[in-house]
N, C-alpha and C positions, 0 to 999 in steps of 0.2 A: 540746491540739488534739483535737477530737472525732473519733470513729472514722470517720464518714462523710466528713469532709473529708480525713482521712489516707488513706483508700482512694482518693479521687479524685486526690489528689496522687501517690500511688504508681502508679496506672494511667497518669496523664499522663506521669510520669517514664519508666516502662517503654516506653510508646508512642513517646516521643521518641527512644529508642535502638533499639528493635526494628524499627519500621516502616522507617526508612532502611536498616537492615541487610538486611531482607528485600528491599526494592526494589533495593538494590545487587546482591544475589545474583541477582535476576531479570535485571537489566541485564547482569551478567557472563555468565549463561547465554545470553542473547540474542546477545551479542557473539561467543560461541564456537560457537553453533549454526549449522549450515548454513541459509542462507535465500536466497531470490530475491525481493527486494522490488521491487514496482512501485507507485509512488506517483503519484497525480494531484496534481502539484505546483502547477499554475496553470491557470486557465481565463480567457482573455482574449477579449473581443468583438472581432471583425474586421469589415470592411466587409460581407462576405458570409457570416458565420457565427461560429463559436467556435473559437479556437485552444487546443487542449489540450496542455499540456507534461507529459510523463510522465518521471519520474525512475526509473531502474532501477539497482539495486545487486545485483550477483551476488556472493554470499558462500557459494557452494556448494562451493568447492574444485576446481571444474572449469570450463574455458572453455565458454561456450555459443556455438556457431557461428552459430546462427539461432534467434530466438524470435518467433513470431507468435501473438498473442492474438486469440481470437474474442470480440468484445464486442457487447453489446446496449446501446444508448443509450435510456434511458427518460426521458420528459419529466416535468415537475413534477406533471402530472396522473396519473402512473402508467401512461401508455400507451407502448408500444414505438414509438419514433421510427424506429429503423433498426438493422440488424445491420451490423457492419463488422469489419474486420481491422486490428489495430495491429501493424505489422511493426517490432519493436524491433531487428532486425538482430543483429549480434554483441555479446555481452556477456562480455567477458573477466572472469575471476575477479578480484575485488578492485578493479575499476576501474569506478566509477559512470558512467552515461551518461544523457543527456537526449535525448529524441526529441519532436518536435512533430507534431501532426496537426490539420489544419484540417477542421472539421466544418461543411459548408456548410448554409446556409439554416435555421440555428437559433441563437438567442441563448444565450449561456452561462447566463443566468438562467432559461432554459426547460428546462435539463437538470437532472433530479432525481437520476439514478443512472446509473452505468456498471457494468453487470453483466458480469463476465468469465465467459462461457459455457463456455470451455474453452481448451485449448492447441491451436491449429491446426498449429503446427510447433514442434518442439524438436529441434535438432540439437546433440547433446552426446555425450560418451563414455557417459554414463548417460542414456538418453532419458527415463526416468521422473523425473529430478531436477526438471524444470521444474514438473510437476504436484505432485509431493510437497513441494517446498520453497517454492512460490509463496505470498507474503504480500502483501496489498494494503492500502493506506490512502489517505486523501485529506486534503489541506490546504485544500480548498475546501468550499463548501456542497454540492457534488455528492457523493453517497454512492458509494463503490466497494465492490462485493460480488462474491462468486464462490463 
């Protein structure tokens, strides 16, 4: 076997075992790290607007008695459509919740981004935990940032 092919096989073999191990380590850290995940799970067109379903998972170690996010909705042309508040209510530690919000007079396909401008309300034993542990993601074509 020539040296070049041997090196390629050796690298491929190492990558086969090392990459999954690194990824598993990252997943394990994520599972044990405190986090407050807010995910844009679904966007559905309604008769008079867009229905956004937000999935929230509180893994901070403390119950959140109230969480309100200040959001900016930006259209697909990059222009601010509106500022709004998403009241996620109570988020008990370790118990995921889904909340729905109807955004009137805009089709979901015209929403390009949901920018979380900040935390309007965080009622918890540690009031800074909401901002510190907030993680966002989207399962839709609408970007979520903050």
